[in-house]
C-alpha positions as CSV (number, residue, x, y, z in Angstrom):
1,M,102.5,77.9,154.8
2,N,106.3,78.7,154.8
3,K,106.6,77.3,151.3
4,T,103.7,79.4,150.0
5,L,105.2,82.6,151.3
6,R,108.6,81.8,150.0
7,F,107.4,81.2,146.5
8,M,105.2,84.3,146.5
9,A,108.2,86.5,147.5
10,V,110.6,85.4,144.7
11,P,108.3,86.0,141.7
12,T,107.3,89.4,143.1
13,L,110.9,90.4,143.4
14,A,111.6,89.3,139.8
15,L,108.5,91.2,138.6
16,G,109.8,94.4,140.2
17,A,113.2,94.1,138.6
18,L,111.6,93.4,135.2
19,A,109.4,96.5,135.4
20,L,112.4,98.7,136.2
21,S,114.5,97.3,133.4
22,S,112.1,96.9,130.5
23,A,109.3,99.5,130.7
24,P,111.2,102.6,129.5
25,A,112.6,100.7,126.5
26,M,109.2,99.5,125.6
27,A,107.9,103.1,125.6
28,H,110.4,104.2,123.1
29,D,110.6,101.1,120.9
30,G,110.2,102.1,117.2
31,D,109.1,105.7,118.1
32,H,111.5,108.5,117.3
33,S,111.3,112.2,116.7
34,Y,113.8,114.2,114.5
35,Q,114.0,118.0,114.3
36,A,115.8,120.7,112.3
37,T,115.9,124.5,112.3
38,L,116.2,125.5,108.7
39,G,118.8,128.2,107.9
40,Q,119.0,130.3,104.8
41,L,121.2,129.4,101.8
42,N,122.1,131.7,98.9
43,G,121.0,134.8,100.8
44,S,117.3,133.8,100.8
45,S,116.6,135.5,104.2
46,A,114.0,132.7,104.8
47,S,113.6,130.6,107.9
48,G,111.7,127.5,109.0
49,T,111.4,124.4,111.2
50,V,110.6,120.8,110.6
51,V,109.8,117.9,112.9
52,V,109.6,114.3,111.6
53,H,108.0,111.8,114.0
54,V,108.6,108.2,113.0
55,T,106.5,105.3,114.4
56,G,107.5,102.0,112.7
57,N,107.4,102.8,108.9
58,Q,105.0,105.7,109.3
59,A,106.3,109.3,109.4
60,H,104.4,112.4,110.5
61,V,106.0,115.5,109.1
62,S,105.3,119.1,110.3
63,L,107.2,121.7,108.2
64,K,106.7,125.5,108.6
65,V,108.6,128.0,106.5
66,S,108.4,131.8,105.9
67,G,110.4,134.5,104.2
68,L,110.8,132.6,100.9
69,A,110.3,134.2,97.5
70,P,106.6,134.7,97.3
71,T,105.9,134.9,93.5
72,F,107.3,133.5,90.3
73,M,106.1,134.7,86.9
74,D,103.1,136.5,88.5
75,A,101.9,133.4,90.3
76,P,102.6,131.9,93.8
77,Y,106.1,130.6,93.9
78,P,106.1,126.7,93.9
79,H,108.8,125.6,96.4
80,V,109.8,122.0,96.4
81,Q,111.4,120.4,99.5
82,H,112.9,117.1,100.3
83,I,114.7,115.0,102.9
84,H,118.1,114.4,101.3
85,V,120.1,111.3,102.1
86,G,123.2,109.4,101.1
87,A,125.9,112.0,101.9
88,K,127.1,113.8,105.0
89,G,123.7,115.1,106.1
90,Q,125.2,118.6,106.3
91,C,124.3,122.0,104.7
92,P,126.8,123.4,102.3
93,S,129.2,126.2,103.1
94,P,129.9,129.1,100.6
95,A,132.9,127.1,99.4
96,A,130.4,124.7,97.7
97,D,130.0,127.3,94.9
98,T,132.7,125.7,92.8
99,N,131.9,127.7,89.6
100,G,132.1,131.0,91.3
101,D,128.7,132.4,90.0
102,G,127.7,133.4,93.6
103,V,125.0,130.6,93.8
104,I,125.2,127.2,95.4
105,S,123.3,125.1,93.0
106,T,121.5,121.9,93.9
107,T,124.3,119.7,92.5
108,E,127.0,121.8,94.1
109,G,125.3,121.2,97.5
110,G,125.0,117.5,96.7
111,P,128.2,116.4,98.4
112,S,127.0,117.9,101.6
113,Y,123.4,116.8,101.8
114,G,123.1,114.1,99.2
115,K,120.3,113.0,96.9
116,I,116.5,113.1,97.4
117,G,115.3,110.3,99.7
118,T,111.8,111.6,100.4
119,T,109.8,114.4,98.8
120,L,108.0,116.5,101.3
121,S,105.1,117.1,99.0
122,T,101.8,118.7,100.0
123,S,99.8,115.6,99.0
124,G,100.2,112.3,97.1
125,D,103.6,111.0,96.1
126,T,106.5,111.3,98.5
127,S,109.1,109.4,96.5
128,P,112.1,110.9,94.8
129,A,110.2,110.8,91.5
130,A,107.9,113.6,92.8
131,G,111.0,115.8,93.7
132,L,110.4,118.4,90.9
133,D,106.6,118.1,90.7
134,L,105.5,121.7,91.0
135,K,101.9,120.7,91.5
136,L,102.8,119.1,94.8
137,A,105.1,122.0,95.9
138,G,104.5,124.5,98.7
139,Q,103.0,127.7,97.4
140,G,104.1,131.3,98.1
141,G,106.5,132.8,100.6
142,A,105.1,131.1,103.8
143,Y,103.3,127.8,104.2
144,T,102.9,124.7,106.3
145,I,103.1,121.0,105.4
146,D,101.5,118.7,107.9
147,R,100.9,115.1,106.9
148,T,101.5,111.4,107.6
149,F,102.9,108.9,105.0
150,E,104.9,105.7,104.7
151,L,108.6,106.3,105.0
152,N,111.0,104.4,102.7
153,A,113.8,102.4,104.3
154,E,116.6,104.5,102.9
155,T,115.3,107.7,104.5
156,K,114.5,105.9,107.7
157,A,118.1,104.6,107.9
158,A,119.5,108.1,107.2
159,L,117.4,109.6,110.0
160,H,118.8,106.9,112.4
161,D,122.4,107.6,111.2
162,G,122.1,111.3,111.5
163,T,122.8,111.8,107.7
164,A,119.4,113.2,106.7
165,A,118.9,116.9,105.8
166,V,115.9,118.9,104.7
167,V,116.4,121.3,101.8
168,V,113.8,123.8,100.5
169,H,114.4,125.0,97.0
170,G,113.5,128.2,95.1
171,L,115.2,131.6,95.1
172,D,114.2,135.1,94.0
173,P,116.2,135.6,90.8
174,A,116.5,139.3,91.6
175,T,118.6,138.6,94.7
176,L,121.3,136.7,92.7
177,S,124.4,138.0,91.0
178,A,124.4,138.9,87.3
179,A,126.0,135.5,86.5
180,G,123.5,133.7,88.7
181,Q,120.5,135.4,87.1
182,A,121.8,134.5,83.6
183,A,122.4,130.9,84.4
184,K,120.0,128.0,83.8
185,S,118.9,125.4,86.3
186,D,121.3,122.5,86.7
187,L,118.3,120.2,87.1
188,V,115.7,121.6,84.6
189,P,117.6,123.6,81.9
190,S,114.3,125.2,80.8
191,L,114.1,127.0,84.1
192,P,116.4,129.7,85.6
193,L,119.0,128.6,88.1
194,A,117.1,130.4,90.9
195,A,114.1,128.1,90.5
196,T,115.7,124.9,91.7
197,S,118.6,126.2,93.8
198,P,118.4,125.7,97.6
199,A,117.0,128.4,99.8
200,L,116.8,126.7,103.2
201,C,118.6,123.7,104.7
202,G,118.8,121.9,108.1
203,T,120.2,118.7,109.4
204,L,117.6,116.4,111.1
205,V,118.7,115.3,114.6
206,E,116.9,113.0,117.0
207,G,115.3,115.0,119.8
208,Q,112.6,114.8,122.5
209,M,109.9,112.3,121.6
210,A,106.7,114.0,120.6
211,M,103.6,113.6,122.7
212,P,101.3,110.9,121.3
213,V,98.3,112.1,119.3
214,G,95.0,111.9,121.2
215,G,96.6,112.1,124.6
216,A,94.7,113.6,127.6
217,D,94.3,117.3,127.5
218,T,96.1,118.7,130.6
219,G,95.5,122.3,129.8
220,V,99.2,123.0,129.8
221,A,101.1,123.8,126.6
222,Q,103.6,121.1,125.7
223,T,107.1,122.7,125.6
224,P,110.3,120.6,125.4
225,Q,110.8,121.4,129.1
226,N,107.3,120.3,130.1
227,A,107.7,117.1,128.0
228,Q,111.0,116.3,129.6
229,A,109.6,116.9,133.1
230,A,106.7,114.6,132.3
231,Q,109.1,111.9,131.2
232,N,111.1,112.3,134.4
233,N,108.0,112.1,136.5
234,D,106.9,108.9,134.6
235,T,110.3,107.4,135.2
236,G,110.3,108.4,138.9
237,T,106.8,106.9,139.3
238,L,107.9,103.7,137.7
239,A,111.0,103.5,139.9
240,L,108.9,104.2,143.0
241,G,106.4,101.5,142.0
242,G,109.3,99.1,141.4
243,G,110.8,100.0,144.7
244,L,107.6,99.3,146.6
245,V,107.3,95.9,144.9
246,L,110.9,95.1,145.9
247,A,110.3,96.3,149.4
248,A,107.2,94.1,149.6
249,A,109.1,91.2,148.3
250,A,111.9,91.7,150.8
251,G,109.3,91.9,153.6
252,G,107.8,88.7,152.5
253,T,111.2,87.0,152.5
254,Y,111.9,88.4,156.0
255,I,108.6,86.9,157.3
256,V,109.5,83.5,155.8
257,R,112.9,83.5,157.5
258,R,111.5,84.7,160.8
259,R,108.9,82.1,160.9
260,K,111.4,79.4,159.9
261,A,113.7,80.6,162.7
262,A,110.7,80.5,165.1
């Protein structure tokens, strides 16, 4: 009987320690959320937010923008947006306007935010090849893109390294300097410079993990504070459960020793 109690206590103690050390890591394995507040460039007066939730090779993107140029040639303005990679992952300062025309063009901003890694299109192709496809662009001065797609390895690595930035393109030509209005696009010479120049930019940084889709409806709005509190509660519950297991194991060991002494 003493041998039975002794062998029950040791595995239980090990199980408690394993639960405390491994469970939190398992909950976050391959699951990351990146966020950015988009600030205006080139005097666009626009604003926006973007969240990229990555699970394995799948990315769910939620982008919301407003205050952009609403029309272009009497039609809804087609704004293209991308996750840029391969550089500093930063938004350019006014000093990036190297030719002095009052506009930071896409190529002038390149040393700060890099090349296109992923196109945040409204549907279909998300590769760099779709970067200037106006049929897949956001339309008008305010819109939302909310979709899930497979994320390429280069963009995923840039997100992990903190060198990924979201850039939304398309300015109102009337807001530019005379030189800027007269200039042609550095990407598509048949278009004016305003059409492809950046209007919004933000660096994607890892933040609070988003709540899983399809979770139980608690009736409480999920704010970052609520999510953090829930995470702390989960961790506390796990620690309490592990502590009870350890206490039970210690009690079992004590019984064994007491019986042996008796």
